N, CA, C, O and the ligand as a Tripos MOL2 file, in Angstrom:
@<TRIPOS>MOLECULE
protein
  253   251    64     0     0
PROTEIN
NO_CHARGES

@<TRIPOS>ATOM
      1 N           1.6200    7.6830  -25.4650 N.3       1 MET1
      2 CA          1.4290    7.0480  -24.0800 C.3       1 MET1
      3 C           0.2990    6.1260  -24.0400 C.2       1 MET1
      4 O          -0.8120    6.3580  -24.5150 O.2       1 MET1
      5 N           0.6760    5.0300  -23.4220 N.am      2 LYS2
      6 CA         -0.3190    3.9050  -23.3190 C.3       2 LYS2
      7 C          -1.0860    4.1210  -21.9200 C.2       2 LYS2
      8 O          -0.4710    4.3060  -20.8690 O.2       2 LYS2
      9 N          -2.3330    4.0830  -22.0000 N.am      3 LYS3
     10 CA         -3.1620    4.2920  -20.9170 C.3       3 LYS3
     11 C          -3.0520    3.0560  -19.8050 C.2       3 LYS3
     12 O          -3.0550    3.1870  -18.5810 O.2       3 LYS3
     13 N          -2.9580    1.8660  -20.5390 N.am      4 ARG4
     14 CA         -2.7710    0.7020  -19.6390 C.3       4 ARG4
     15 C          -1.5360    0.5250  -18.7980 C.2       4 ARG4
     16 O          -1.5130   -0.1120  -17.7450 O.2       4 ARG4
     17 N          -0.4560    1.1730  -19.3750 N.am      5 ASP5
     18 CA          0.7320    1.0740  -18.6310 C.3       5 ASP5
     19 C           0.9550    1.9850  -17.4980 C.2       5 ASP5
     20 O           1.8120    1.7820  -16.6380 O.2       5 ASP5
     21 N           0.1130    3.0550  -17.5230 N.am      6 SER6
     22 CA          0.3070    4.1100  -16.5520 C.3       6 SER6
     23 C          -0.1800    3.7460  -15.2610 C.2       6 SER6
     24 O          -1.0820    2.9100  -15.2050 O.2       6 SER6
     25 N           0.3270    4.2980  -14.1110 N.am      7 GLY7
     26 CA         -0.1240    3.7340  -12.8490 C.3       7 GLY7
     27 C           0.9850    2.8900  -12.2090 C.2       7 GLY7
     28 O           1.8950    2.3550  -12.8430 O.2       7 GLY7
     29 N           0.8040    2.8290  -10.8550 N.am      8 GLU8
     30 CA          1.7960    2.1220  -10.0670 C.3       8 GLU8
     31 C           1.2210    0.8560   -9.3740 C.2       8 GLU8
     32 O           0.0230    0.7810   -9.1030 O.2       8 GLU8
     33 N           1.9530    0.0320   -9.1410 N.am      9 ALA9
     34 CA          1.5510   -1.1490   -8.2260 C.3       9 ALA9
     35 C           1.5000   -0.7750   -6.7420 C.2       9 ALA9
     36 O           2.4280   -0.3650   -6.0450 O.2       9 ALA9
     37 N           0.1990   -1.0050   -6.3940 N.am     10 CYS10
     38 CA         -0.1400   -0.6990   -5.0040 C.3      10 CYS10
     39 C           0.5450   -1.9190   -4.1070 C.2      10 CYS10
     40 O           0.5400   -3.0900   -4.4860 O.2      10 CYS10
     41 N           1.0440   -1.5340   -3.0530 N.am     11 ILE11
     42 CA          1.8150   -2.5510   -2.1060 C.3      11 ILE11
     43 C           0.6950   -3.3700   -1.2500 C.2      11 ILE11
     44 O           1.0110   -4.4550   -0.7610 O.2      11 ILE11
     45 N          -0.4970   -2.8890   -1.0880 N.am     12 VAL12
     46 CA         -1.4660   -3.4420   -0.4730 C.3      12 VAL12
     47 C          -2.2820   -4.5830   -1.4010 C.2      12 VAL12
     48 O          -2.2490   -5.8010   -1.2260 O.2      12 VAL12
     49 N          -2.9630   -3.9110   -2.3510 N.am     13 CYS13
     50 CA         -3.7950   -4.7590   -3.2420 C.3      13 CYS13
     51 C          -3.0300   -5.4590   -4.4910 C.2      13 CYS13
     52 O          -3.4540   -6.3830   -5.1850 O.2      13 CYS13
     53 N          -1.7180   -4.7360   -4.6020 N.am     14 GLU14
     54 CA         -0.8070   -5.3160   -5.7760 C.3      14 GLU14
     55 C          -1.4710   -5.0930   -7.1660 C.2      14 GLU14
     56 O          -1.1430   -5.7760   -8.1360 O.2      14 GLU14
     57 N          -2.3500   -4.1840   -7.2260 N.am     15 GLU15
     58 CA         -2.9610   -3.8870   -8.5780 C.3      15 GLU15
     59 C          -2.3510   -2.5370   -9.0050 C.2      15 GLU15
     60 O          -1.9600   -1.7310   -8.1610 O.2      15 GLU15
     61 N          -2.2870   -2.3380  -10.1360 N.am     16 LYS16
     62 CA         -1.8290   -1.0940  -10.7210 C.3      16 LYS16
     63 C          -2.9310   -0.0570  -10.7400 C.2      16 LYS16
     64 O          -4.0290   -0.2660  -11.2550 O.2      16 LYS16
     65 N          -2.5500    1.1610  -10.1010 N.am     17 LYS17
     66 CA         -3.6100    2.1590   -9.8860 C.3      17 LYS17
     67 C          -3.0560    3.4340  -10.3290 C.2      17 LYS17
     68 O          -1.8450    3.6570  -10.3180 O.2      17 LYS17
     69 N          -3.9860    4.3190  -10.7400 N.am     18 MET18
     70 CA         -3.4200    5.7440  -11.0300 C.3      18 MET18
     71 C          -3.4200    6.5770   -9.8830 C.2      18 MET18
     72 O          -2.4400    7.2760   -9.6280 O.2      18 MET18
     73 N          -4.4310    6.5630   -9.1730 N.am     19 LYS19
     74 CA         -4.5100    7.4560   -7.9370 C.3      19 LYS19
     75 C          -4.0760    6.7560   -6.7630 C.2      19 LYS19
     76 O          -4.2930    5.5640   -6.5450 O.2      19 LYS19
     77 N          -3.4310    7.5770   -5.9890 N.am     20 GLY20
     78 CA         -2.8710    7.0130   -4.6010 C.3      20 GLY20
     79 C          -1.8500    7.9110   -4.0570 C.2      20 GLY20
     80 O          -1.5620    8.9700   -4.6150 O.2      20 GLY20
     81 N          -1.2520    7.4710   -2.8860 N.am     21 ILE21
     82 CA         -0.2820    8.2500   -2.3300 C.3      21 ILE21
     83 C           1.0090    7.5320   -2.2530 C.2      21 ILE21
     84 O           1.0130    6.3030   -2.1780 O.2      21 ILE21
     85 N           2.0920    8.2120   -2.2670 N.am     22 HIS22
     86 CA          3.4070    7.5780   -2.0380 C.3      22 HIS22
     87 C           3.9470    7.6440   -0.6910 C.2      22 HIS22
     88 O           4.0080    8.7250   -0.1050 O.2      22 HIS22
     89 N           4.3530    6.5350   -0.1480 N.am     23 LEU23
     90 CA          4.8330    6.4970    1.1650 C.3      23 LEU23
     91 C           6.3120    5.9920    0.8760 C.2      23 LEU23
     92 O           6.5000    4.8690    0.4070 O.2      23 LEU23
     93 N           7.3720    6.8750    1.1790 N.am     24 TYR24
     94 CA          8.6460    6.6960    1.0330 C.3      24 TYR24
     95 C           8.7510    6.2880   -0.4980 C.2      24 TYR24
     96 O           8.4130    7.0670   -1.3890 O.2      24 TYR24
     97 N           9.2580    4.9760   -0.7480 N.am     25 THR25
     98 CA          9.4570    4.4830   -2.1560 C.3      25 THR25
     99 C           8.2500    3.7270   -2.5250 C.2      25 THR25
    100 O           8.2340    3.3000   -3.6800 O.2      25 THR25
    101 N           7.2060    3.4700   -1.7530 N.am     26 LYS26
    102 CA          6.1240    2.5040   -2.0820 C.3      26 LYS26
    103 C           4.9260    3.4210   -2.4210 C.2      26 LYS26
    104 O           4.8800    4.6210   -2.1510 O.2      26 LYS26
    105 N           3.9710    2.7140   -3.0380 N.am     27 PHE27
    106 CA          2.6880    3.3270   -3.5420 C.3      27 PHE27
    107 C           1.5660    2.6300   -2.8080 C.2      27 PHE27
    108 O           1.5920    1.4120   -2.6320 O.2      27 PHE27
    109 N           0.6560    3.3380   -2.4130 N.am     28 ILE28
    110 CA         -0.6300    2.8450   -1.9360 C.3      28 ILE28
    111 C          -1.8040    3.5650   -2.6980 C.2      28 ILE28
    112 O          -1.9640    4.7850   -2.6850 O.2      28 ILE28
    113 N          -2.5570    2.7190   -3.3220 N.am     29 CYS29
    114 CA         -3.6860    3.3430   -4.1120 C.3      29 CYS29
    115 C          -4.6990    3.9270   -3.2000 C.2      29 CYS29
    116 O          -4.7770    3.6340   -2.0070 O.2      29 CYS29
    117 N          -5.5230    4.8200   -3.8560 N.am     30 GLU30
    118 CA         -6.4800    5.5380   -3.1420 C.3      30 GLU30
    119 C          -7.4600    4.7010   -2.3050 C.2      30 GLU30
    120 O          -7.7900    4.9690   -1.1500 O.2      30 GLU30
    121 N          -7.8690    3.6900   -3.0050 N.am     31 GLU31
    122 CA         -8.8580    2.7440   -2.4530 C.3      31 GLU31
    123 C          -8.2250    2.0830   -1.1010 C.2      31 GLU31
    124 O          -8.9220    2.0080   -0.0890 O.2      31 GLU31
    125 N          -7.0900    1.6800   -1.1160 N.am     32 CYS32
    126 CA         -6.3790    1.1020   -0.1080 C.3      32 CYS32
    127 C          -6.2260    2.0150    1.0290 C.2      32 CYS32
    128 O          -6.4490    1.6550    2.1840 O.2      32 CYS32
    129 N          -5.8560    3.1670    0.7150 N.am     33 GLU33
    130 CA         -5.6750    4.2300    1.6670 C.3      33 GLU33
    131 C          -6.9410    4.3760    2.4400 C.2      33 GLU33
    132 O          -6.9830    4.3850    3.6710 O.2      33 GLU33
    133 N          -7.9600    4.4890    1.6590 N.am     34 LYS34
    134 CA         -9.2380    4.6910    2.3900 C.3      34 LYS34
    135 C          -9.6530    3.5190    3.3070 C.2      34 LYS34
    136 O         -10.2100    3.6290    4.3990 O.2      34 LYS34
    137 N          -9.2810    2.3580    2.6730 N.am     35 LYS35
    138 CA         -9.6760    1.0790    3.4480 C.3      35 LYS35
    139 C          -8.8660    1.0880    4.7730 C.2      35 LYS35
    140 O          -9.4250    0.7720    5.8220 O.2      35 LYS35
    141 N          -7.7380    1.3960    4.7450 N.am     36 ILE36
    142 CA         -6.7470    1.4820    5.8080 C.3      36 ILE36
    143 C          -7.4090    2.3850    6.9750 C.2      36 ILE36
    144 O          -7.6770    2.0380    8.1250 O.2      36 ILE36
    145 N          -7.5970    3.6480    6.3520 N.am     37 ILE37
    146 CA         -8.0590    4.6990    7.3830 C.3      37 ILE37
    147 C          -9.4600    4.2840    8.0670 C.2      37 ILE37
    148 O          -9.7570    4.5820    9.2230 O.2      37 ILE37
    149 N         -10.3160    3.5170    7.1400 N.am     38 SER38
    150 CA        -11.5960    3.2140    7.8460 C.3      38 SER38
    151 C         -11.6880    1.9150    8.5510 C.2      38 SER38
    152 O         -12.6900    1.4830    9.1200 O.2      38 SER38
    153 N         -10.5400    1.3450    8.4500 N.am     39 THR39
    154 CA        -10.4360   -0.0660    9.2430 C.3      39 THR39
    155 C         -10.0310    0.2890   10.7560 C.2      39 THR39
    156 O          -9.1540    1.0890   11.0820 O.2      39 THR39
    157 N         -10.7900   -0.4160   11.5570 N.am     40 SER40
    158 CA        -10.5130   -0.2110   12.9560 C.3      40 SER40
    159 C          -9.1430   -0.8530   13.3580 C.2      40 SER40
    160 O          -8.7550   -1.8600   12.7650 O.2      40 SER40
    161 N          -8.4180   -0.2900   14.3430 N.am     41 THR41
    162 CA         -7.0690   -0.7920   14.5900 C.3      41 THR41
    163 C          -7.2530   -2.2840   15.4120 C.2      41 THR41
    164 O          -6.2880   -3.0040   15.6700 O.2      41 THR41
    165 N          -8.4000   -2.5550   15.7080 N.am     42 THR42
    166 CA         -8.7150   -3.8250   16.4930 C.3      42 THR42
    167 C          -9.0550   -4.9710   15.4360 C.2      42 THR42
    168 O          -9.0960   -6.1630   15.7410 O.2      42 THR42
    169 N          -9.2840   -4.4890   14.2110 N.am     43 ASP43
    170 CA         -9.6210   -5.4260   13.2170 C.3      43 ASP43
    171 C          -8.4890   -6.1050   12.7570 C.2      43 ASP43
    172 O          -7.4590   -5.4870   12.4860 O.2      43 ASP43
    173 N          -8.5950   -7.4950   12.6260 N.am     44 PRO44
    174 CA         -7.3980   -8.2590   12.2720 C.3      44 PRO44
    175 C          -6.8530   -7.8670   10.8340 C.2      44 PRO44
    176 O          -5.6900   -8.0930   10.5010 O.2      44 PRO44
    177 N          -7.8040   -7.2520    9.9990 N.am     45 GLN45
    178 CA         -7.3340   -6.9430    8.6680 C.3      45 GLN45
    179 C          -6.2490   -5.6600    8.8070 C.2      45 GLN45
    180 O          -5.3670   -5.4830    7.9680 O.2      45 GLN45
    181 N          -6.4030   -4.9350    9.7840 N.am     46 TYR46
    182 CA         -5.6420   -3.6590   10.0970 C.3      46 TYR46
    183 C          -4.1330   -4.1360   10.2520 C.2      46 TYR46
    184 O          -3.1890   -3.5290    9.7450 O.2      46 TYR46
    185 N          -4.0210   -5.2340   10.9730 N.am     47 SER47
    186 CA         -2.5030   -5.6470   11.2120 C.3      47 SER47
    187 C          -2.0460   -6.2000    9.9810 C.2      47 SER47
    188 O          -0.8180   -6.2270    9.9070 O.2      47 SER47
    189 N          -2.6630   -6.6550    8.9790 N.am     48 GLU48
    190 CA         -2.2240   -7.1010    7.7190 C.3      48 GLU48
    191 C          -1.8840   -5.8680    6.9760 C.2      48 GLU48
    192 O          -0.7960   -5.8840    6.4000 O.2      48 GLU48
    193 N          -2.6220   -4.7870    6.8790 N.am     49 TYR49
    194 CA         -2.1440   -3.4950    6.2730 C.3      49 TYR49
    195 C          -0.7470   -3.0580    7.0260 C.2      49 TYR49
    196 O           0.2830   -2.7800    6.4130 O.2      49 TYR49
    197 N          -0.8740   -3.0440    8.3270 N.am     50 VAL50
    198 CA          0.3590   -2.7470    8.9910 C.3      50 VAL50
    199 C           1.6340   -3.4160    8.7760 C.2      50 VAL50
    200 O           2.7370   -2.8730    8.8310 O.2      50 VAL50
    201 N           1.3920   -4.6430    8.5260 N.am     51 LYS51
    202 CA          2.5530   -5.6910    8.0810 C.3      51 LYS51
    203 C           3.0270   -5.1730    6.7310 C.2      51 LYS51
    204 O           4.2350   -5.0450    6.5310 O.2      51 LYS51
    205 N           2.2140   -4.8970    5.8820 N.am     52 LYS52
    206 CA          2.6250   -4.3690    4.6290 C.3      52 LYS52
    207 C           3.3300   -3.0980    4.6160 C.2      52 LYS52
    208 O           4.2690   -2.9030    3.8460 O.2      52 LYS52
    209 N           2.9410   -2.2880    5.3820 N.am     53 LEU53
    210 CA          3.2130   -0.8160    5.4080 C.3      53 LEU53
    211 C           4.6520   -0.9840    6.1450 C.2      53 LEU53
    212 O           5.5570   -0.2840    5.6890 O.2      53 LEU53
    213 N           4.9320   -1.7710    7.1490 N.am     54 LYS54
    214 CA          6.0380   -1.9190    7.7810 C.3      54 LYS54
    215 C           7.2800   -2.4110    7.1390 C.2      54 LYS54
    216 O           8.4410   -2.2270    7.5060 O.2      54 LYS54
    217 N           6.7920   -3.1260    6.0270 N.am     55 GLY55
    218 CA          7.9250   -3.5290    5.1450 C.3      55 GLY55
    219 C           8.5360   -2.5040    4.2630 C.2      55 GLY55
    220 O           9.4670   -2.7520    3.4960 O.2      55 GLY55
    221 N           7.9530   -1.2930    4.4090 N.am     56 ILE56
    222 CA          8.5830   -0.1630    3.7210 C.3      56 ILE56
    223 C           9.5980    0.3260    4.4260 C.2      56 ILE56
    224 O          10.5910    0.7180    3.8120 O.2      56 ILE56
    225 N           9.5550    0.3950    5.7510 N.am     57 ARG57
    226 CA         10.5600    1.0230    6.4720 C.3      57 ARG57
    227 C          11.7210    0.0270    7.0970 C.2      57 ARG57
    228 O          12.7450    0.4210    7.6550 O.2      57 ARG57
    229 N          11.4160   -1.0720    6.9250 N.am     58 THR58
    230 CA         12.3550   -2.1040    7.4190 C.3      58 THR58
    231 C          12.7470   -3.2250    6.3980 C.2      58 THR58
    232 O          12.2510   -4.3510    6.3680 O.2      58 THR58
    233 N          13.7490   -2.7200    5.5380 N.am     59 PRO59
    234 CA         14.1780   -3.6430    4.6140 C.3      59 PRO59
    235 C          15.0600   -4.6020    5.2780 C.2      59 PRO59
    236 O          15.7460   -4.3050    6.2560 O.2      59 PRO59
    237 N          15.0260   -5.9270    4.6500 N.am     60 PRO60
    238 CA         15.5290   -7.0360    5.4050 C.3      60 PRO60
    239 C          17.1180   -7.0950    5.4620 C.2      60 PRO60
    240 O          17.7160   -8.0900    5.0500 O.2      60 PRO60
    241 N          17.7490   -6.0360    5.9660 N.am     61 LEU61
    242 CA         19.2290   -6.1130    6.0440 C.3      61 LEU61
    243 C          19.6160   -6.9350    7.3600 C.2      61 LEU61
    244 O          20.6610   -7.5860    7.3850 O.2      61 LEU61
    245 N          18.7880   -6.8890    8.4030 N.am     62 TYR62
    246 CA         19.1720   -7.5080    9.5190 C.3      62 TYR62
    247 C          18.0500   -8.5700    9.6900 C.2      62 TYR62
    248 O          16.9410   -8.4670    9.1660 O.2      62 TYR62
    249 N          18.5010   -9.7240   10.5740 N.am     63 SER63
    250 CA         17.5880  -10.7240   10.8220 C.3      63 SER63
    251 C          17.4160  -11.2060   12.1410 C.2      63 SER63
    252 O          16.6020  -12.1000   12.3700 O.2      63 SER63
    253 ZN         -4.3610   -0.8800   -3.4190 Zn       64 ZN64
@<TRIPOS>BOND
     1     1     2 1
     2     2     3 1
     3     3     4 2
     4     3     5 am
     5     5     6 1
     6     6     7 1
     7     7     8 2
     8     7     9 am
     9     9    10 1
    10    10    11 1
    11    11    12 2
    12    11    13 am
    13    13    14 1
    14    14    15 1
    15    15    16 2
    16    15    17 am
    17    17    18 1
    18    18    19 1
    19    19    20 2
    20    19    21 am
    21    21    22 1
    22    22    23 1
    23    23    24 2
    24    23    25 am
    25    25    26 1
    26    26    27 1
    27    27    28 2
    28    27    29 am
    29    29    30 1
    30    30    31 1
    31    31    32 2
    32    31    33 am
    33    33    34 1
    34    34    35 1
    35    35    36 2
    36    35    37 am
    37    37    38 1
    38    38    39 1
    39    39    40 2
    40    39    41 am
    41    41    42 1
    42    42    43 1
    43    43    44 2
    44    43    45 am
    45    45    46 1
    46    46    47 1
    47    47    48 2
    48    47    49 am
    49    49    50 1
    50    50    51 1
    51    51    52 2
    52    51    53 am
    53    53    54 1
    54    54    55 1
    55    55    56 2
    56    55    57 am
    57    57    58 1
    58    58    59 1
    59    59    60 2
    60    59    61 am
    61    61    62 1
    62    62    63 1
    63    63    64 2
    64    63    65 am
    65    65    66 1
    66    66    67 1
    67    67    68 2
    68    67    69 am
    69    69    70 1
    70    70    71 1
    71    71    72 2
    72    71    73 am
    73    73    74 1
    74    74    75 1
    75    75    76 2
    76    75    77 am
    77    77    78 1
    78    78    79 1
    79    79    80 2
    80    79    81 am
    81    81    82 1
    82    82    83 1
    83    83    84 2
    84    83    85 am
    85    85    86 1
    86    86    87 1
    87    87    88 2
    88    87    89 am
    89    89    90 1
    90    90    91 1
    91    91    92 2
    92    91    93 am
    93    93    94 1
    94    94    95 1
    95    95    96 2
    96    95    97 am
    97    97    98 1
    98    98    99 1
    99    99   100 2
   100    99   101 am
   101   101   102 1
   102   102   103 1
   103   103   104 2
   104   103   105 am
   105   105   106 1
   106   106   107 1
   107   107   108 2
   108   107   109 am
   109   109   110 1
   110   110   111 1
   111   111   112 2
   112   111   113 am
   113   113   114 1
   114   114   115 1
   115   115   116 2
   116   115   117 am
   117   117   118 1
   118   118   119 1
   119   119   120 2
   120   119   121 am
   121   121   122 1
   122   122   123 1
   123   123   124 2
   124   123   125 am
   125   125   126 1
   126   126   127 1
   127   127   128 2
   128   127   129 am
   129   129   130 1
   130   130   131 1
   131   131   132 2
   132   131   133 am
   133   133   134 1
   134   134   135 1
   135   135   136 2
   136   135   137 am
   137   137   138 1
   138   138   139 1
   139   139   140 2
   140   139   141 am
   141   141   142 1
   142   142   143 1
   143   143   144 2
   144   143   145 am
   145   145   146 1
   146   146   147 1
   147   147   148 2
   148   147   149 am
   149   149   150 1
   150   150   151 1
   151   151   152 2
   152   151   153 am
   153   153   154 1
   154   154   155 1
   155   155   156 2
   156   155   157 am
   157   157   158 1
   158   158   159 1
   159   159   160 2
   160   159   161 am
   161   161   162 1
   162   162   163 1
   163   163   164 2
   164   163   165 am
   165   165   166 1
   166   166   167 1
   167   167   168 2
   168   167   169 am
   169   169   170 1
   170   170   171 1
   171   171   172 2
   172   171   173 am
   173   173   174 1
   174   174   175 1
   175   175   176 2
   176   175   177 am
   177   177   178 1
   178   178   179 1
   179   179   180 2
   180   179   181 am
   181   181   182 1
   182   182   183 1
   183   183   184 2
   184   183   185 am
   185   185   186 1
   186   186   187 1
   187   187   188 2
   188   187   189 am
   189   189   190 1
   190   190   191 1
   191   191   192 2
   192   191   193 am
   193   193   194 1
   194   194   195 1
   195   195   196 2
   196   195   197 am
   197   197   198 1
   198   198   199 1
   199   199   200 2
   200   199   201 am
   201   201   202 1
   202   202   203 1
   203   203   204 2
   204   203   205 am
   205   205   206 1
   206   206   207 1
   207   207   208 2
   208   207   209 am
   209   209   210 1
   210   210   211 1
   211   211   212 2
   212   211   213 am
   213   213   214 1
   214   214   215 1
   215   215   216 2
   216   215   217 am
   217   217   218 1
   218   218   219 1
   219   219   220 2
   220   219   221 am
   221   221   222 1
   222   222   223 1
   223   223   224 2
   224   223   225 am
   225   225   226 1
   226   226   227 1
   227   227   228 2
   228   227   229 am
   229   229   230 1
   230   230   231 1
   231   231   232 2
   232   231   233 am
   233   233   234 1
   234   234   235 1
   235   235   236 2
   236   235   237 am
   237   237   238 1
   238   238   239 1
   239   239   240 2
   240   239   241 am
   241   241   242 1
   242   242   243 1
   243   243   244 2
   244   243   245 am
   245   245   246 1
   246   246   247 1
   247   247   248 2
   248   247   249 am
   249   249   250 1
   250   250   251 1
   251   251   252 2
@<TRIPOS>SUBSTRUCTURE
     1 MET1         2 RESIDUE 1 A MET
     2 LYS2         6 RESIDUE 1 A LYS
     3 LYS3        10 RESIDUE 1 A LYS
     4 ARG4        14 RESIDUE 1 A ARG
     5 ASP5        18 RESIDUE 1 A ASP
     6 SER6        22 RESIDUE 1 A SER
     7 GLY7        26 RESIDUE 1 A GLY
     8 GLU8        30 RESIDUE 1 A GLU
     9 ALA9        34 RESIDUE 1 A ALA
    10 CYS10       38 RESIDUE 1 A CYS
    11 ILE11       42 RESIDUE 1 A ILE
    12 VAL12       46 RESIDUE 1 A VAL
    13 CYS13       50 RESIDUE 1 A CYS
    14 GLU14       54 RESIDUE 1 A GLU
    15 GLU15       58 RESIDUE 1 A GLU
    16 LYS16       62 RESIDUE 1 A LYS
    17 LYS17       66 RESIDUE 1 A LYS
    18 MET18       70 RESIDUE 1 A MET
    19 LYS19       74 RESIDUE 1 A LYS
    20 GLY20       78 RESIDUE 1 A GLY
    21 ILE21       82 RESIDUE 1 A ILE
    22 HIS22       86 RESIDUE 1 A HIS
    23 LEU23       90 RESIDUE 1 A LEU
    24 TYR24       94 RESIDUE 1 A TYR
    25 THR25       98 RESIDUE 1 A THR
    26 LYS26      102 RESIDUE 1 A LYS
    27 PHE27      106 RESIDUE 1 A PHE
    28 ILE28      110 RESIDUE 1 A ILE
    29 CYS29      114 RESIDUE 1 A CYS
    30 GLU30      118 RESIDUE 1 A GLU
    31 GLU31      122 RESIDUE 1 A GLU
    32 CYS32      126 RESIDUE 1 A CYS
    33 GLU33      130 RESIDUE 1 A GLU
    34 LYS34      134 RESIDUE 1 A LYS
    35 LYS35      138 RESIDUE 1 A LYS
    36 ILE36      142 RESIDUE 1 A ILE
    37 ILE37      146 RESIDUE 1 A ILE
    38 SER38      150 RESIDUE 1 A SER
    39 THR39      154 RESIDUE 1 A THR
    40 SER40      158 RESIDUE 1 A SER
    41 THR41      162 RESIDUE 1 A THR
    42 THR42      166 RESIDUE 1 A THR
    43 ASP43      170 RESIDUE 1 A ASP
    44 PRO44      174 RESIDUE 1 A PRO
    45 GLN45      178 RESIDUE 1 A GLN
    46 TYR46      182 RESIDUE 1 A TYR
    47 SER47      186 RESIDUE 1 A SER
    48 GLU48      190 RESIDUE 1 A GLU
    49 TYR49      194 RESIDUE 1 A TYR
    50 VAL50      198 RESIDUE 1 A VAL
    51 LYS51      202 RESIDUE 1 A LYS
    52 LYS52      206 RESIDUE 1 A LYS
    53 LEU53      210 RESIDUE 1 A LEU
    54 LYS54      214 RESIDUE 1 A LYS
    55 GLY55      218 RESIDUE 1 A GLY
    56 ILE56      222 RESIDUE 1 A ILE
    57 ARG57      226 RESIDUE 1 A ARG
    58 THR58      230 RESIDUE 1 A THR
    59 PRO59      234 RESIDUE 1 A PRO
    60 PRO60      238 RESIDUE 1 A PRO
    61 LEU61      242 RESIDUE 1 A LEU
    62 TYR62      246 RESIDUE 1 A TYR
    63 SER63      250 RESIDUE 1 A SER
    64 ZN64       253 GROUP 0 **** ****
């Protein structure tokens, strides 16, 4: 087992992380999860997160 290769790519920061949560087929690392939780919904950064998260549930089948 290689330590470097373990982990999954986070959809928010796009880095491979070991700890995190799975949301449907996607992965969000622990750090980003915390960031999202602690970010105010009025913060512009929050809508960036939401945009990425929305991509999970809306595959580009329709335009
Ligand atoms: Zn992340």
